[in-house]
mmCIF file of the N, C-alpha and C atoms, coordinates in Angstrom:
data_MODEL
# 
_entry.id   MODEL 
# 
loop_
_atom_site.group_PDB 
_atom_site.id 
_atom_site.type_symbol 
_atom_site.label_atom_id 
_atom_site.label_alt_id 
_atom_site.label_comp_id 
_atom_site.label_asym_id 
_atom_site.label_entity_id 
_atom_site.label_seq_id 
_atom_site.pdbx_PDB_ins_code 
_atom_site.Cartn_x 
_atom_site.Cartn_y 
_atom_site.Cartn_z 
_atom_site.occupancy 
_atom_site.B_iso_or_equiv 
_atom_site.pdbx_formal_charge 
_atom_site.auth_seq_id 
_atom_site.auth_comp_id 
_atom_site.auth_asym_id 
_atom_site.auth_atom_id 
_atom_site.pdbx_PDB_model_num 
ATOM 1   N N  . MET A 1 1  ? 44.871  23.945 23.874  1.00 0.00 ? 1  MET A N  1 
ATOM 2   C CA . MET A 1 1  ? 44.006  23.777 25.019  1.00 0.00 ? 1  MET A CA 1 
ATOM 3   C C  . MET A 1 1  ? 42.698  24.528 24.818  1.00 0.00 ? 1  MET A C  1 
ATOM 4   N N  . ILE A 1 2  ? 42.781  25.747 24.302  1.00 0.00 ? 2  ILE A N  1 
ATOM 5   C CA . ILE A 1 2  ? 41.576  26.553 24.095  1.00 0.00 ? 2  ILE A CA 1 
ATOM 6   C C  . ILE A 1 2  ? 40.677  25.898 23.046  1.00 0.00 ? 2  ILE A C  1 
ATOM 7   N N  . PHE A 1 3  ? 41.291  25.358 21.994  1.00 0.00 ? 3  PHE A N  1 
ATOM 8   C CA . PHE A 1 3  ? 40.494  24.734 20.944  1.00 0.00 ? 3  PHE A CA 1 
ATOM 9   C C  . PHE A 1 3  ? 39.790  23.484 21.454  1.00 0.00 ? 3  PHE A C  1 
ATOM 10  N N  . LEU A 1 4  ? 40.437  22.746 22.306  1.00 0.00 ? 4  LEU A N  1 
ATOM 11  C CA . LEU A 1 4  ? 39.824  21.556 22.889  1.00 0.00 ? 4  LEU A CA 1 
ATOM 12  C C  . LEU A 1 4  ? 38.625  21.951 23.738  1.00 0.00 ? 4  LEU A C  1 
ATOM 13  N N  . LEU A 1 5  ? 38.749  23.001 24.501  1.00 0.00 ? 5  LEU A N  1 
ATOM 14  C CA . LEU A 1 5  ? 37.642  23.485 25.330  1.00 0.00 ? 5  LEU A CA 1 
ATOM 15  C C  . LEU A 1 5  ? 36.489  23.959 24.455  1.00 0.00 ? 5  LEU A C  1 
ATOM 16  N N  . ASP A 1 6  ? 36.813  24.674 23.381  1.00 0.00 ? 6  ASP A N  1 
ATOM 17  C CA . ASP A 1 6  ? 35.770  25.113 22.450  1.00 0.00 ? 6  ASP A CA 1 
ATOM 18  C C  . ASP A 1 6  ? 35.048  23.921 21.838  1.00 0.00 ? 6  ASP A C  1 
ATOM 19  N N  . ASP A 1 7  ? 35.810  22.904 21.435  1.00 0.00 ? 7  ASP A N  1 
ATOM 20  C CA . ASP A 1 7  ? 35.202  21.717 20.843  1.00 0.00 ? 7  ASP A CA 1 
ATOM 21  C C  . ASP A 1 7  ? 34.273  21.021 21.830  1.00 0.00 ? 7  ASP A C  1 
ATOM 22  N N  . LEU A 1 8  ? 34.688  20.939 23.076  1.00 0.00 ? 8  LEU A N  1 
ATOM 23  C CA . LEU A 1 8  ? 33.857  20.295 24.093  1.00 0.00 ? 8  LEU A CA 1 
ATOM 24  C C  . LEU A 1 8  ? 32.570  21.084 24.356  1.00 0.00 ? 8  LEU A C  1 
ATOM 25  N N  . LEU A 1 9  ? 32.679  22.390 24.382  1.00 0.00 ? 9  LEU A N  1 
ATOM 26  C CA . LEU A 1 9  ? 31.496  23.215 24.644  1.00 0.00 ? 9  LEU A CA 1 
ATOM 27  C C  . LEU A 1 9  ? 30.536  23.250 23.453  1.00 0.00 ? 9  LEU A C  1 
ATOM 28  N N  . LEU A 1 10 ? 31.081  23.173 22.259  1.00 0.00 ? 10 LEU A N  1 
ATOM 29  C CA . LEU A 1 10 ? 30.245  23.261 21.058  1.00 0.00 ? 10 LEU A CA 1 
ATOM 30  C C  . LEU A 1 10 ? 29.764  21.903 20.555  1.00 0.00 ? 10 LEU A C  1 
ATOM 31  N N  . ALA A 1 11 ? 30.231  20.823 21.132  1.00 0.00 ? 11 ALA A N  1 
ATOM 32  C CA . ALA A 1 11 ? 29.867  19.486 20.671  1.00 0.00 ? 11 ALA A CA 1 
ATOM 33  C C  . ALA A 1 11 ? 28.355  19.259 20.649  1.00 0.00 ? 11 ALA A C  1 
ATOM 34  N N  . PRO A 1 12 ? 27.616  19.615 21.688  1.00 0.00 ? 12 PRO A N  1 
ATOM 35  C CA . PRO A 1 12 ? 26.159  19.397 21.634  1.00 0.00 ? 12 PRO A CA 1 
ATOM 36  C C  . PRO A 1 12 ? 25.492  20.177 20.491  1.00 0.00 ? 12 PRO A C  1 
ATOM 37  N N  . ILE A 1 13 ? 25.941  21.384 20.266  1.00 0.00 ? 13 ILE A N  1 
ATOM 38  C CA . ILE A 1 13 ? 25.357  22.199 19.198  1.00 0.00 ? 13 ILE A CA 1 
ATOM 39  C C  . ILE A 1 13 ? 25.700  21.596 17.838  1.00 0.00 ? 13 ILE A C  1 
ATOM 40  N N  . LYS A 1 14 ? 26.949  21.178 17.666  1.00 0.00 ? 14 LYS A N  1 
ATOM 41  C CA . LYS A 1 14 ? 27.357  20.567 16.400  1.00 0.00 ? 14 LYS A CA 1 
ATOM 42  C C  . LYS A 1 14 ? 26.584  19.279 16.149  1.00 0.00 ? 14 LYS A C  1 
ATOM 43  N N  . GLY A 1 15 ? 26.315  18.536 17.208  1.00 0.00 ? 15 GLY A N  1 
ATOM 44  C CA . GLY A 1 15 ? 25.531  17.305 17.069  1.00 0.00 ? 15 GLY A CA 1 
ATOM 45  C C  . GLY A 1 15 ? 24.118  17.577 16.604  1.00 0.00 ? 15 GLY A C  1 
ATOM 46  N N  . VAL A 1 16 ? 23.494  18.586 17.171  1.00 0.00 ? 16 VAL A N  1 
ATOM 47  C CA . VAL A 1 16 ? 22.135  18.951 16.776  1.00 0.00 ? 16 VAL A CA 1 
ATOM 48  C C  . VAL A 1 16 ? 22.113  19.431 15.322  1.00 0.00 ? 16 VAL A C  1 
ATOM 49  N N  . VAL A 1 17 ? 23.086  20.214 14.930  1.00 0.00 ? 17 VAL A N  1 
ATOM 50  C CA . VAL A 1 17 ? 23.170  20.704 13.549  1.00 0.00 ? 17 VAL A CA 1 
ATOM 51  C C  . VAL A 1 17 ? 23.357  19.526 12.594  1.00 0.00 ? 17 VAL A C  1 
ATOM 52  N N  . TRP A 1 18 ? 24.196  18.567 12.954  1.00 0.00 ? 18 TRP A N  1 
ATOM 53  C CA . TRP A 1 18 ? 24.423  17.401 12.111  1.00 0.00 ? 18 TRP A CA 1 
ATOM 54  C C  . TRP A 1 18 ? 23.136  16.607 11.924  1.00 0.00 ? 18 TRP A C  1 
ATOM 55  N N  . VAL A 1 19 ? 22.402  16.381 13.016  1.00 0.00 ? 19 VAL A N  1 
ATOM 56  C CA . VAL A 1 19 ? 21.139  15.646 12.939  1.00 0.00 ? 19 VAL A CA 1 
ATOM 57  C C  . VAL A 1 19 ? 20.144  16.408 12.066  1.00 0.00 ? 19 VAL A C  1 
ATOM 58  N N  . ALA A 1 20 ? 20.058  17.717 12.226  1.00 0.00 ? 20 ALA A N  1 
ATOM 59  C CA . ALA A 1 20 ? 19.152  18.526 11.412  1.00 0.00 ? 20 ALA A CA 1 
ATOM 60  C C  . ALA A 1 20 ? 19.520  18.435 9.932   1.00 0.00 ? 20 ALA A C  1 
ATOM 61  N N  . ASP A 1 21 ? 20.796  18.451 9.615   1.00 0.00 ? 21 ASP A N  1 
ATOM 62  C CA . ASP A 1 21 ? 21.235  18.314 8.227   1.00 0.00 ? 21 ASP A CA 1 
ATOM 63  C C  . ASP A 1 21 ? 20.831  16.963 7.648   1.00 0.00 ? 21 ASP A C  1 
ATOM 64  N N  . LYS A 1 22 ? 20.992  15.909 8.431   1.00 0.00 ? 22 LYS A N  1 
ATOM 65  C CA . LYS A 1 22 ? 20.622  14.569 7.965   1.00 0.00 ? 22 LYS A CA 1 
ATOM 66  C C  . LYS A 1 22 ? 19.121  14.468 7.739   1.00 0.00 ? 22 LYS A C  1 
ATOM 67  N N  . ILE A 1 23 ? 18.336  15.030 8.631   1.00 0.00 ? 23 ILE A N  1 
ATOM 68  C CA . ILE A 1 23 ? 16.882  15.026 8.465   1.00 0.00 ? 23 ILE A CA 1 
ATOM 69  C C  . ILE A 1 23 ? 16.495  15.800 7.213   1.00 0.00 ? 23 ILE A C  1 
ATOM 70  N N  . ASP A 1 24 ? 17.124  16.932 6.981   1.00 0.00 ? 24 ASP A N  1 
ATOM 71  C CA . ASP A 1 24 ? 16.858  17.732 5.789   1.00 0.00 ? 24 ASP A CA 1 
ATOM 72  C C  . ASP A 1 24 ? 17.167  16.939 4.521   1.00 0.00 ? 24 ASP A C  1 
ATOM 73  N N  . GLU A 1 25 ? 18.278  16.224 4.512   1.00 0.00 ? 25 GLU A N  1 
ATOM 74  C CA . GLU A 1 25 ? 18.639  15.409 3.356   1.00 0.00 ? 25 GLU A CA 1 
ATOM 75  C C  . GLU A 1 25 ? 17.603  14.320 3.109   1.00 0.00 ? 25 GLU A C  1 
ATOM 76  N N  . MET A 1 26 ? 17.143  13.668 4.186   1.00 0.00 ? 26 MET A N  1 
ATOM 77  C CA . MET A 1 26 ? 16.158  12.600 4.054   1.00 0.00 ? 26 MET A CA 1 
ATOM 78  C C  . MET A 1 26 ? 14.827  13.131 3.528   1.00 0.00 ? 26 MET A C  1 
ATOM 79  N N  . VAL A 1 27 ? 14.414  14.280 4.032   1.00 0.00 ? 27 VAL A N  1 
ATOM 80  C CA . VAL A 1 27 ? 13.154  14.874 3.590   1.00 0.00 ? 27 VAL A CA 1 
ATOM 81  C C  . VAL A 1 27 ? 13.243  15.247 2.112   1.00 0.00 ? 27 VAL A C  1 
ATOM 82  N N  . GLU A 1 28 ? 14.336  15.861 1.715   1.00 0.00 ? 28 GLU A N  1 
ATOM 83  C CA . GLU A 1 28 ? 14.494  16.246 0.312   1.00 0.00 ? 28 GLU A CA 1 
ATOM 84  C C  . GLU A 1 28 ? 14.500  15.021 -0.589  1.00 0.00 ? 28 GLU A C  1 
ATOM 85  N N  . THR A 1 29 ? 15.163  13.961 -0.167  1.00 0.00 ? 29 THR A N  1 
ATOM 86  C CA . THR A 1 29 ? 15.190  12.728 -0.958  1.00 0.00 ? 29 THR A CA 1 
ATOM 87  C C  . THR A 1 29 ? 13.786  12.159 -1.103  1.00 0.00 ? 29 THR A C  1 
ATOM 88  N N  . GLU A 1 30 ? 13.047  12.136 -0.015  1.00 0.00 ? 30 GLU A N  1 
ATOM 89  C CA . GLU A 1 30 ? 11.688  11.592 -0.049  1.00 0.00 ? 30 GLU A CA 1 
ATOM 90  C C  . GLU A 1 30 ? 10.766  12.445 -0.914  1.00 0.00 ? 30 GLU A C  1 
ATOM 91  N N  . LEU A 1 31 ? 10.895  13.749 -0.815  1.00 0.00 ? 31 LEU A N  1 
ATOM 92  C CA . LEU A 1 31 ? 10.018  14.632 -1.576  1.00 0.00 ? 31 LEU A CA 1 
ATOM 93  C C  . LEU A 1 31 ? 10.325  14.633 -3.066  1.00 0.00 ? 31 LEU A C  1 
ATOM 94  N N  . THR A 1 32 ? 11.537  14.308 -3.445  1.00 0.00 ? 32 THR A N  1 
ATOM 95  C CA . THR A 1 32 ? 11.911  14.333 -4.857  1.00 0.00 ? 32 THR A CA 1 
ATOM 96  C C  . THR A 1 32 ? 11.988  12.939 -5.472  1.00 0.00 ? 32 THR A C  1 
ATOM 97  N N  . ASP A 1 33 ? 11.526  11.923 -4.762  1.00 0.00 ? 33 ASP A N  1 
ATOM 98  C CA . ASP A 1 33 ? 11.550  10.555 -5.278  1.00 0.00 ? 33 ASP A CA 1 
ATOM 99  C C  . ASP A 1 33 ? 10.272  10.313 -6.077  1.00 0.00 ? 33 ASP A C  1 
ATOM 100 N N  . ASP A 1 34 ? 10.386  10.335 -7.396  1.00 0.00 ? 34 ASP A N  1 
ATOM 101 C CA . ASP A 1 34 ? 9.204   10.167 -8.223  1.00 0.00 ? 34 ASP A CA 1 
ATOM 102 C C  . ASP A 1 34 ? 8.782   8.707  -8.366  1.00 0.00 ? 34 ASP A C  1 
ATOM 103 N N  . SER A 1 35 ? 9.613   7.764  -7.965  1.00 0.00 ? 35 SER A N  1 
ATOM 104 C CA . SER A 1 35 ? 9.238   6.355  -8.092  1.00 0.00 ? 35 SER A CA 1 
ATOM 105 C C  . SER A 1 35 ? 8.031   6.016  -7.222  1.00 0.00 ? 35 SER A C  1 
ATOM 106 N N  . ARG A 1 36 ? 7.929   6.647  -6.081  1.00 0.00 ? 36 ARG A N  1 
ATOM 107 C CA . ARG A 1 36 ? 6.780   6.396  -5.201  1.00 0.00 ? 36 ARG A CA 1 
ATOM 108 C C  . ARG A 1 36 ? 5.485   6.896  -5.844  1.00 0.00 ? 36 ARG A C  1 
ATOM 109 N N  . VAL A 1 37 ? 5.553   8.052  -6.487  1.00 0.00 ? 37 VAL A N  1 
ATOM 110 C CA . VAL A 1 37 ? 4.367   8.597  -7.154  1.00 0.00 ? 37 VAL A CA 1 
ATOM 111 C C  . VAL A 1 37 ? 3.986   7.700  -8.324  1.00 0.00 ? 37 VAL A C  1 
ATOM 112 N N  . ARG A 1 38 ? 4.976   7.200  -9.045  1.00 0.00 ? 38 ARG A N  1 
ATOM 113 C CA . ARG A 1 38 ? 4.692   6.298  -10.165 1.00 0.00 ? 38 ARG A CA 1 
ATOM 114 C C  . ARG A 1 38 ? 4.042   5.005  -9.673  1.00 0.00 ? 38 ARG A C  1 
ATOM 115 N N  . GLU A 1 39 ? 4.485   4.501  -8.530  1.00 0.00 ? 39 GLU A N  1 
ATOM 116 C CA . GLU A 1 39 ? 3.855   3.316  -7.944  1.00 0.00 ? 39 GLU A CA 1 
ATOM 117 C C  . GLU A 1 39 ? 2.402   3.598  -7.594  1.00 0.00 ? 39 GLU A C  1 
ATOM 118 N N  . GLU A 1 40 ? 2.135   4.785  -7.064  1.00 0.00 ? 40 GLU A N  1 
ATOM 119 C CA . GLU A 1 40 ? 0.765   5.157  -6.739  1.00 0.00 ? 40 GLU A CA 1 
ATOM 120 C C  . GLU A 1 40 ? -0.095  5.236  -7.997  1.00 0.00 ? 40 GLU A C  1 
ATOM 121 N N  . LEU A 1 41 ? 0.487   5.702  -9.095  1.00 0.00 ? 41 LEU A N  1 
ATOM 122 C CA . LEU A 1 41 ? -0.252  5.731  -10.367 1.00 0.00 ? 41 LEU A CA 1 
ATOM 123 C C  . LEU A 1 41 ? -0.601  4.314  -10.822 1.00 0.00 ? 41 LEU A C  1 
ATOM 124 N N  . LEU A 1 42 ? 0.357   3.392  -10.716 1.00 0.00 ? 42 LEU A N  1 
ATOM 125 C CA . LEU A 1 42 ? 0.089   2.005  -11.087 1.00 0.00 ? 42 LEU A CA 1 
ATOM 126 C C  . LEU A 1 42 ? -0.990  1.391  -10.202 1.00 0.00 ? 42 LEU A C  1 
ATOM 127 N N  . GLU A 1 43 ? -0.912  1.676  -8.911  1.00 0.00 ? 43 GLU A N  1 
ATOM 128 C CA . GLU A 1 43 ? -1.922  1.161  -7.985  1.00 0.00 ? 43 GLU A CA 1 
ATOM 129 C C  . GLU A 1 43 ? -3.300  1.709  -8.332  1.00 0.00 ? 43 GLU A C  1 
ATOM 130 N N  . LEU A 1 44 ? -3.355  2.989  -8.666  1.00 0.00 ? 44 LEU A N  1 
ATOM 131 C CA . LEU A 1 44 ? -4.615  3.615  -9.051  1.00 0.00 ? 44 LEU A CA 1 
ATOM 132 C C  . LEU A 1 44 ? -5.182  2.945  -10.299 1.00 0.00 ? 44 LEU A C  1 
ATOM 133 N N  . GLN A 1 45 ? -4.324  2.665  -11.264 1.00 0.00 ? 45 GLN A N  1 
ATOM 134 C CA . GLN A 1 45 ? -4.742  1.998  -12.499 1.00 0.00 ? 45 GLN A CA 1 
ATOM 135 C C  . GLN A 1 45 ? -5.296  0.606  -12.199 1.00 0.00 ? 45 GLN A C  1 
ATOM 136 N N  . MET A 1 46 ? -4.612  -0.127 -11.324 1.00 0.00 ? 46 MET A N  1 
ATOM 137 C CA . MET A 1 46 ? -5.080  -1.472 -10.972 1.00 0.00 ? 46 MET A CA 1 
ATOM 138 C C  . MET A 1 46 ? -6.423  -1.412 -10.268 1.00 0.00 ? 46 MET A C  1 
ATOM 139 N N  . ARG A 1 47 ? -6.593  -0.437 -9.387  1.00 0.00 ? 47 ARG A N  1 
ATOM 140 C CA . ARG A 1 47 ? -7.867  -0.312 -8.683  1.00 0.00 ? 47 ARG A CA 1 
ATOM 141 C C  . ARG A 1 47 ? -9.007  -0.011 -9.655  1.00 0.00 ? 47 ARG A C  1 
ATOM 142 N N  . LEU A 1 48 ? -8.720  0.765  -10.695 1.00 0.00 ? 48 LEU A N  1 
ATOM 143 C CA . LEU A 1 48 ? -9.736  1.045  -11.716 1.00 0.00 ? 48 LEU A CA 1 
ATOM 144 C C  . LEU A 1 48 ? -10.066 -0.228 -12.481 1.00 0.00 ? 48 LEU A C  1 
ATOM 145 N N  . GLU A 1 49 ? -9.049  -0.968 -12.879 1.00 0.00 ? 49 GLU A N  1 
ATOM 146 C CA . GLU A 1 49 ? -9.273  -2.188 -13.639 1.00 0.00 ? 49 GLU A CA 1 
ATOM 147 C C  . GLU A 1 49 ? -10.005 -3.259 -12.833 1.00 0.00 ? 49 GLU A C  1 
ATOM 148 N N  . LEU A 1 50 ? -9.823  -3.232 -11.513 1.00 0.00 ? 50 LEU A N  1 
ATOM 149 C CA . LEU A 1 50 ? -10.517 -4.192 -10.651 1.00 0.00 ? 50 LEU A CA 1 
ATOM 150 C C  . LEU A 1 50 ? -11.879 -3.673 -10.190 1.00 0.00 ? 50 LEU A C  1 
ATOM 151 N N  . ASP A 1 51 ? -12.300 -2.537 -10.742 1.00 0.00 ? 51 ASP A N  1 
ATOM 152 C CA . ASP A 1 51 ? -13.580 -1.900 -10.414 1.00 0.00 ? 51 ASP A CA 1 
ATOM 153 C C  . ASP A 1 51 ? -13.712 -1.540 -8.933  1.00 0.00 ? 51 ASP A C  1 
ATOM 154 N N  . GLU A 1 52 ? -12.592 -1.230 -8.303  1.00 0.00 ? 52 GLU A N  1 
ATOM 155 C CA . GLU A 1 52 ? -12.617 -0.775 -6.912  1.00 0.00 ? 52 GLU A CA 1 
ATOM 156 C C  . GLU A 1 52 ? -12.916 0.719  -6.823  1.00 0.00 ? 52 GLU A C  1 
ATOM 157 N N  . ILE A 1 53 ? -12.634 1.442  -7.909  1.00 0.00 ? 53 ILE A N  1 
ATOM 158 C CA . ILE A 1 53 ? -12.917 2.878  -7.960  1.00 0.00 ? 53 ILE A CA 1 
ATOM 159 C C  . ILE A 1 53 ? -13.608 3.196  -9.283  1.00 0.00 ? 53 ILE A C  1 
ATOM 160 N N  . THR A 1 54 ? -14.261 4.341  -9.306  1.00 0.00 ? 54 THR A N  1 
ATOM 161 C CA . THR A 1 54 ? -14.941 4.759  -10.525 1.00 0.00 ? 54 THR A CA 1 
ATOM 162 C C  . THR A 1 54 ? -13.968 5.505  -11.443 1.00 0.00 ? 54 THR A C  1 
ATOM 163 N N  . GLU A 1 55 ? -14.418 5.725  -12.667 1.00 0.00 ? 55 GLU A N  1 
ATOM 164 C CA . GLU A 1 55 ? -13.611 6.469  -13.632 1.00 0.00 ? 55 GLU A CA 1 
ATOM 165 C C  . GLU A 1 55 ? -13.350 7.886  -13.129 1.00 0.00 ? 55 GLU A C  1 
ATOM 166 N N  . ASP A 1 56 ? -14.343 8.500  -12.499 1.00 0.00 ? 56 ASP A N  1 
ATOM 167 C CA . ASP A 1 56 ? -14.166 9.854  -11.960 1.00 0.00 ? 56 ASP A CA 1 
ATOM 168 C C  . ASP A 1 56 ? -13.124 9.884  -10.849 1.00 0.00 ? 56 ASP A C  1 
ATOM 169 N N  . GLU A 1 57 ? -13.167 8.886  -9.955  1.00 0.00 ? 57 GLU A N  1 
ATOM 170 C CA . GLU A 1 57 ? -12.175 8.809  -8.881  1.00 0.00 ? 57 GLU A CA 1 
ATOM 171 C C  . GLU A 1 57 ? -10.774 8.601  -9.467  1.00 0.00 ? 57 GLU A C  1 
ATOM 172 N N  . TYR A 1 58 ? -10.706 7.796  -10.512 1.00 0.00 ? 58 TYR A N  1 
ATOM 173 C CA . TYR A 1 58 ? -9.424  7.569  -11.174 1.00 0.00 ? 58 TYR A CA 1 
ATOM 174 C C  . TYR A 1 58 ? -8.892  8.872  -11.774 1.00 0.00 ? 58 TYR A C  1 
ATOM 175 N N  . GLN A 1 59 ? -9.748  9.586  -12.484 1.00 0.00 ? 59 GLN A N  1 
ATOM 176 C CA . GLN A 1 59 ? -9.332  10.844 -13.105 1.00 0.00 ? 59 GLN A CA 1 
ATOM 177 C C  . GLN A 1 59 ? -8.851  11.849 -12.068 1.00 0.00 ? 59 GLN A C  1 
ATOM 178 N N  . GLN A 1 60 ? -9.567  11.923 -10.954 1.00 0.00 ? 60 GLN A N  1 
ATOM 179 C CA . GLN A 1 60 ? -9.190  12.845 -9.881  1.00 0.00 ? 60 GLN A CA 1 
ATOM 180 C C  . GLN A 1 60 ? -7.837  12.458 -9.296  1.00 0.00 ? 60 GLN A C  1 
ATOM 181 N N  . GLY A 1 61 ? -7.645  11.188 -9.014  1.00 0.00 ? 61 GLY A N  1 
ATOM 182 C CA . GLY A 1 61 ? -6.377  10.718 -8.461  1.00 0.00 ? 61 GLY A CA 1 
ATOM 183 C C  . GLY A 1 61 ? -5.229  10.883 -9.440  1.00 0.00 ? 61 GLY A C  1 
ATOM 184 N N  . GLU A 1 62 ? -5.492  10.587 -10.708 1.00 0.00 ? 62 GLU A N  1 
ATOM 185 C CA . GLU A 1 62 ? -4.451  10.724 -11.724 1.00 0.00 ? 62 GLU A CA 1 
ATOM 186 C C  . GLU A 1 62 ? -4.024  12.185 -11.872 1.00 0.00 ? 62 GLU A C  1 
ATOM 187 N N  . THR A 1 63 ? -4.994  13.090 -11.855 1.00 0.00 ? 63 THR A N  1 
ATOM 188 C CA . THR A 1 63 ? -4.679  14.515 -11.967 1.00 0.00 ? 63 THR A CA 1 
ATOM 189 C C  . THR A 1 63 ? -3.789  14.962 -10.815 1.00 0.00 ? 63 THR A C  1 
ATOM 190 N N  . GLU A 1 64 ? -4.115  14.528 -9.608  1.00 0.00 ? 64 GLU A N  1 
ATOM 191 C CA . GLU A 1 64 ? -3.320  14.890 -8.430  1.00 0.00 ? 64 GLU A CA 1 
ATOM 192 C C  . GLU A 1 64 ? -1.902  14.334 -8.530  1.00 0.00 ? 64 GLU A C  1 
ATOM 193 N N  . LEU A 1 65 ? -1.784  13.061 -8.899  1.00 0.00 ? 65 LEU A N  1 
ATOM 194 C CA . LEU A 1 65 ? -0.471  12.427 -8.976  1.00 0.00 ? 65 LEU A CA 1 
ATOM 195 C C  . LEU A 1 65 ? 0.374   13.005 -10.104 1.00 0.00 ? 65 LEU A C  1 
ATOM 196 N N  . MET A 1 66 ? -0.242  13.317 -11.218 1.00 0.00 ? 66 MET A N  1 
ATOM 197 C CA . MET A 1 66 ? 0.512   13.927 -12.320 1.00 0.00 ? 66 MET A CA 1 
ATOM 198 C C  . MET A 1 66 ? 0.999   15.320 -11.918 1.00 0.00 ? 66 MET A C  1 
ATOM 199 N N  . GLY A 1 67 ? 0.193   16.024 -11.139 1.00 0.00 ? 67 GLY A N  1 
ATOM 200 C CA . GLY A 1 67 ? 0.621   17.318 -10.621 1.00 0.00 ? 67 GLY A CA 1 
ATOM 201 C C  . GLY A 1 67 ? 1.836   17.181 -9.719  1.00 0.00 ? 67 GLY A C  1 
ATOM 202 N N  . ARG A 1 68 ? 1.818   16.147 -8.875  1.00 0.00 ? 68 ARG A N  1 
ATOM 203 C CA . ARG A 1 68 ? 2.969   15.908 -7.998  1.00 0.00 ? 68 ARG A CA 1 
ATOM 204 C C  . ARG A 1 68 ? 4.220   15.566 -8.800  1.00 0.00 ? 68 ARG A C  1 
ATOM 205 N N  . LEU A 1 69 ? 4.061   14.763 -9.858  1.00 0.00 ? 69 LEU A N  1 
ATOM 206 C CA . LEU A 1 69 ? 5.204   14.447 -10.709 1.00 0.00 ? 69 LEU A CA 1 
ATOM 207 C C  . LEU A 1 69 ? 5.755   15.699 -11.376 1.00 0.00 ? 69 LEU A C  1 
ATOM 208 N N  . GLU A 1 70 ? 4.876   16.578 -11.798 1.00 0.00 ? 70 GLU A N  1 
ATOM 209 C CA . GLU A 1 70 ? 5.308   17.825 -12.423 1.00 0.00 ? 70 GLU A CA 1 
ATOM 210 C C  . GLU A 1 70 ? 6.066   18.707 -11.433 1.00 0.00 ? 70 GLU A C  1 
ATOM 211 N N  . GLU A 1 71 ? 5.570   18.779 -10.194 1.00 0.00 ? 71 GLU A N  1 
ATOM 212 C CA . GLU A 1 71 ? 6.259   19.556 -9.160  1.00 0.00 ? 71 GLU A CA 1 
ATOM 213 C C  . GLU A 1 71 ? 7.651   19.001 -8.885  1.00 0.00 ? 71 GLU A C  1 
ATOM 214 N N  . ILE A 1 72 ? 7.771   17.677 -8.832  1.00 0.00 ? 72 ILE A N  1 
ATOM 215 C CA . ILE A 1 72 ? 9.073   17.045 -8.603  1.00 0.00 ? 72 ILE A CA 1 
ATOM 216 C C  . ILE A 1 72 ? 10.018  17.355 -9.751  1.00 0.00 ? 72 ILE A C  1 
ATOM 217 N N  . ARG A 1 73 ? 9.514   17.268 -10.982 1.00 0.00 ? 73 ARG A N  1 
ATOM 218 C CA . ARG A 1 73 ? 10.344  17.554 -12.157 1.00 0.00 ? 73 ARG A CA 1 
ATOM 219 C C  . ARG A 1 73 ? 10.832  18.996 -12.129 1.00 0.00 ? 73 ARG A C  1 
ATOM 220 N N  . LYS A 1 74 ? 9.944   19.930 -11.818 1.00 0.00 ? 74 LYS A N  1 
ATOM 221 C CA . LYS A 1 74 ? 10.334  21.336 -11.766 1.00 0.00 ? 74 LYS A CA 1 
ATOM 222 C C  . LYS A 1 74 ? 11.356  21.576 -10.665 1.00 0.00 ? 74 LYS A C  1 
ATOM 223 N N  . TYR A 1 75 ? 11.167  20.954 -9.511  1.00 0.00 ? 75 TYR A N  1 
ATOM 224 C CA . TYR A 1 75 ? 12.109  21.114 -8.416  1.00 0.00 ? 75 TYR A CA 1 
ATOM 225 C C  . TYR A 1 75 ? 13.493  20.608 -8.793  1.00 0.00 ? 75 TYR A C  1 
ATOM 226 N N  . LYS A 1 76 ? 13.524  19.422 -9.437  1.00 0.00 ? 76 LYS A N  1 
ATOM 227 C CA . LYS A 1 76 ? 14.805  18.839 -9.844  1.00 0.00 ? 76 LYS A CA 1 
ATOM 228 C C  . LYS A 1 76 ? 15.503  19.716 -10.879 1.00 0.00 ? 76 LYS A C  1 
ATOM 229 N N  . GLU A 1 77 ? 14.744  20.315 -11.771 1.00 0.00 ? 77 GLU A N  1 
ATOM 230 C CA . GLU A 1 77 ? 15.341  21.193 -12.777 1.00 0.00 ? 77 GLU A CA 1 
ATOM 231 C C  . GLU A 1 77 ? 15.888  22.466 -12.145 1.00 0.00 ? 77 GLU A C  1 
ATOM 232 N N  . GLY A 1 78 ? 15.254  22.909 -11.074 1.00 0.00 ? 78 GLY A N  1 
ATOM 233 C CA . GLY A 1 78 ? 15.684  24.142 -10.417 1.00 0.00 ? 78 GLY A CA 1 
ATOM 234 C C  . GLY A 1 78 ? 16.898  23.978 -9.531  1.00 0.00 ? 78 GLY A C  1 
ATOM 235 N N  . THR A 1 79 ? 17.201  22.766 -9.113  1.00 0.00 ? 79 THR A N  1 
ATOM 236 C CA . THR A 1 79 ? 18.334  22.556 -8.212  1.00 0.00 ? 79 THR A CA 1 
ATOM 237 C C  . THR A 1 79 ? 19.549  22.042 -8.920  1.00 0.00 ? 79 THR A C  1 
# 
């Protein structure tokens, strides 16, 4: 009887913790997904080839995206 009462009283808290855990998992998955960064690199390359951006803009974007890929790689190695 006591355990049932405890479960009923703690249910809202357990629900919030469960939702927070799921959000944390989703954020980590999104932050460590390098396929999205690779797609952005391809898009950047296409924009350069279509003369939508300059070589300098391409270099700047590529440097940023390669940095993000490096951060993802380091994070994955650390976990």
